[in-house]
C-alpha positions in Angstrom: -9.6 8.5 -38.6 -12.5 8.8 -36.2 -15.7 10.4 -37.5 -17.9 12.6 -35.3 -21.5 11.6 -35.3 -24.2 13.6 -33.4 -26.2 10.5 -32.9 -23.4 8.6 -31.0 -23.1 9.5 -27.3 -19.8 10.9 -26.1 -17.6 8.9 -23.8 -16.9 10.7 -20.5 -14.6 9.9 -17.6 -17.3 8.4 -15.5 -17.9 5.8 -18.3 -14.4 4.5 -17.9 -13.3 1.8 -15.4 -11.9 3.2 -12.1 -8.3 2.3 -13.2 -8.5 4.7 -16.1 -10.2 7.6 -14.2 -8.4 10.4 -12.5 -7.8 10.3 -8.7 -10.1 13.3 -8.3 -13.0 11.6 -10.1 -12.7 8.4 -8.0 -12.0 10.2 -4.7 -8.6 8.6 -4.2 -6.5 11.7 -4.0 -3.6 11.1 -1.5 -3.2 13.6 1.3 0.3 12.4 2.2 3.8 12.6 0.8 5.5 9.8 -1.1 7.7 9.2 1.9 4.7 9.0 4.2 2.9 6.6 1.9 5.9 4.4 1.5 6.4 4.4 5.3 2.8 3.4 5.9 3.1 0.6 3.4 6.4 -0.6 4.8 4.9 -0.6 8.3 1.9 -2.6 7.1 4.2 -5.2 5.5 6.2 -5.6 8.6 3.2 -5.9 10.9 1.7 -8.6 8.5 4.9 -10.5 8.5 5.1 -10.4 12.3 1.5 -11.6 12.6 2.3 -14.4 10.2 5.4 -15.4 12.3 3.7 -14.8 15.6 6.1 -11.9 16.5 9.2 -13.8 15.5 11.5 -11.0 14.1 14.0 -13.5 12.6 11.3 -15.4 10.7 9.6 -12.1 9.6 13.0 -10.9 8.2 13.4 -14.1 6.2 9.8 -13.8 5.0 10.4 -10.2 3.8 13.9 -11.0 2.3 15.8 -8.8 4.7 17.9 -9.1 7.8 16.8 -9.3 11.4 18.8 -6.1 12.1 16.8 -4.2 9.5 13.5 -5.5 11.0 14.6 -4.5 14.5 15.4 -1.0 13.2 12.1 -0.7 11.5 10.2 -2.1 14.5 11.7 0.7 16.6 11.2 3.3 13.9 7.5 2.6 13.4 6.8 1.9 17.1 5.6 -1.7 16.5 5.2 -4.0 19.5 5.9 -7.5 18.3 4.8 -9.0 21.6 1.2 -7.9 20.8 1.4 -9.8 17.5 2.1 -13.3 19.0 -1.6 -14.3 19.2 
């Protein structure tokens, strides 16, 4: 059982590592919905895969473990231009 001692300083939230602090304390409060956050993450993954494969949708699909049809749908949905990612 913990014992309170007036000589021992209290532990406050700011003493904890960032992973244990609240979102408000660390300034990481999301201003988006879950769907919006998932969409942004998904778009980022697709863009990264297309950059890695120099805009090749078929290779990007294999890299992400999905089909080219799904990649084509998501490219259109998120307005991604794979030709710009060929460099």
